[in-house]
ZAMARGU-4260 file (C-alpha; in steps of 0.2 Angstrom, whole numbers, plus 5000, padded with zeros to 4 digits):
<rodrens>
0) 5049/4669/4991 | 5050/4686/4999 | 5048/4688/5018 | 5033/4699/5015 | 5020/4695/5001
5) 5003/4703/4996 | 4988/4693/4992 | 4970/4696/4987 | 4957/4686/4996 | 4939/4685/4991
10) 4930/4697/5003 | 4913/4687/5000 | 4920/4671/5007 | 4925/4667/5025 | 4944/4665/5029
15) 4949/4651/5041 | 4963/4654/5052 | 4974/4641/5061 | 4990/4643/5071 | 5003/4634/5081
20) 4999/4616/5078 | 5016/4611/5084 | 5018/4595/5075 | 5001/4588/5081 | 4995/4578/5065
25) 4978/4573/5071 | 4973/4591/5077 | 4980/4599/5062 | 4970/4588/5050 | 4954/4589/5060
30) 4955/4608/5061 | 4957/4610/5043 | 4942/4599/5039 | 4932/4608/5052 | 4936/4625/5043
35) 4931/4617/5026 | 4915/4612/5034 | 4913/4631/5038 | 4914/4635/5020 | 4931/4643/5021
40) 4939/4643/5004 | 4954/4652/5010 | 4963/4644/5025 | 4979/4652/5033 | 4991/4644/5045
45) 5000/4657/5055 | 5015/4647/5058 | 5023/4634/5070 | 5015/4620/5059 | 5029/4609/5065
50) 5039/4608/5081 | 5057/4604/5084 | 5052/4592/5098 | 5042/4582/5085 | 5054/4581/5071
55) 5046/4564/5066 | 5029/4573/5061 | 5036/4587/5051 | 5034/4578/5034 | 5016/4573/5037
60) 5011/4590/5044 | 5018/4599/5028 | 5010/4586/5017 | 4993/4590/5025 | 4996/4608/5023
65) 5000/4606/5004 | 4986/4593/5001 | 4973/4605/5007 | 4980/4621/4999 | 4982/4629/5015
70) 4991/4646/5014 | 5005/4646/5027 | 5017/4657/5036 | 5034/4652/5043 | 5035/4651/5062
75) 5050/4651/5073 | 5049/4632/5076 | 5047/4629/5057 | 5062/4641/5054 | 5072/4631/5066
80) 5069/4615/5057 | 5072/4622/5040 | 5090/4627/5044 | 5094/4612/5054 | 5096/4601/5038
85) 5090/4586/5049 | 5092/4570/5039 | 5076/4564/5046 | 5066/4577/5037 | 5063/4576/5018
90) 5073/4589/5008 | 5056/4594/5000 | 5049/4598/5017 | 5064/4608/5022 | 5063/4618/5005
95) 5045/4621/5007 | 5047/4628/5024 | 5061/4639/5018 | 5050/4646/5005 | 5036/4652/5016
100) 5034/4670/5019 | 5035/4679/5037 | 5020/4691/5033 | 5005/4691/5022 | 4996/4707/5018
105) 4978/4708/5010 | 4972/4726/5010 | 4968/4730/5028 | 4972/4712/5034 | 4989/4707/5040
110) 4994/4689/5045 | 5011/4685/5054 | 5017/4672/5067 | 5020/4686/5080 | 5024/4703/5073
115) 5024/4709/5055 | 5039/4721/5056 | 5052/4710/5046 | 5062/4725/5040 | 5064/4732/5057
120) 5066/4717/5068 | 5072/4704/5055 | 5069/4686/5059 | 5066/4690/5077 | 5049/4696/5072
125) 5043/4678/5073 | 5047/4678/5092 | 5044/4695/5098 | 5031/4697/5112 | 5016/4709/5113
130) 5024/4721/5125 | 5021/4739/5126 | 5035/4743/5114 | 5028/4731/5101 | 5011/4737/5104
135) 5016/4755/5101 | 5025/4750/5085 | 5010/4741/5079 | 4997/4755/5082 | 5008/4769/5076
140) 5010/4759/5060 | 4993/4752/5056 | 4980/4760/5046 | 4964/4764/5055 | 4955/4749/5048
145) 4970/4737/5050 | 4968/4720/5058 | 4983/4709/5063 | 4980/4691/5065 | 4994/4682/5074
150) 4999/4666/5084 | 5014/4663/5094 | 5007/4668/5111 | 4994/4654/5112 | 4981/4663/5122
155) 4967/4670/5112 | 4965/4689/5114 | 4960/4705/5106 | 4971/4721/5109 | 4964/4738/5104
160) 4971/4755/5107 | 4962/4767/5119 | 4965/4785/5124 | 4974/4778/5140 | 4985/4766/5130
165) 4980/4749/5126 | 4966/4737/5131 | 4969/4718/5131 | 4953/4707/5130 | 4955/4689/5133
170) 4944/4678/5121 | 4935/4664/5129 | 4931/4652/5115 | 4919/4649/5107 | 4916/4668/5104
175) 4909/4680/5092 | 4916/4698/5089 | 4911/4712/5078 | 4928/4720/5073 | 4921/4735/5064
180) 4921/4746/5079 | 4937/4739/5086 | 4949/4742/5072 | 4964/4744/5072 | 4966/4729/5082
185) 4977/4714/5085 | 4970/4696/5086 | 4980/4682/5094 | 4971/4666/5087 | 4975/4652/5100
190) 4982/4636/5095 | 4977/4621/5085 | 4986/4609/5097 | 4973/4616/5110 | 4959/4613/5097
195) 4956/4632/5093 | 4953/4640/5077 | 4945/4655/5070 | 4934/4661/5055 | 4934/4679/5049
200) 4920/4686/5038 | 4928/4701/5029 | 4912/4707/5022 | 4903/4708/5039 | 4919/4711/5049
205) 4914/4697/5061 | 4926/4685/5069 | 4921/4668/5076 | 4932/4658/5087 | 4929/4640/5089
210) 4936/4626/5101 | 4935/4609/5094 | 4927/4595/5104 | 4938/4581/5112 | 4929/4570/5099
215) 4935/4580/5085 | 4953/4582/5091 | 4956/4564/5096 | 4943/4554/5087 | 4936/4548/5104
220) 4917/4544/5107
</rodrens>
């Protein structure tokens, strides 16, 4: 599969967004089920589904992604596993990870593990941070209504461009943001392993950020 692919999503249906589950099977499964309860027909995982420190859960994590028809992007941890040829991971799992794109575009929406500039940065786009150089590259390239959804940094935030430069706004979940007047913008979506996920409503241009309860994450009462 190409590193960058285009897809058309139903703008009348909410889009569930997950990222950075890092091999945590229970959290991944619970977060997907939570987004399905929120009527998300499209669910996207922004990468680091698996983790090189949790090789033993790679097969199960990928099985969950495939079972629920989650659209997935390859993160740097996934990539590291896919080229490791580790005999403890099923060949079908490694081949699936290798097939994942690095960027998905759908009209004004962009989904990546970190940055979407594959043809400029190569595979390092999966690990590049949002420094001033990266932010300048983003906002110089984006259309005026563009939204980049990303993971990797783990801390939920929104970044917008201002006359003075850039403004970073930490997102304290749960949160609701109307994005219409913030575009173009960059959304860092938190982590599944910390019980965080998001839902974007394209028609209303509204983003809802959720933090799952301890009971949901661990099954505790």
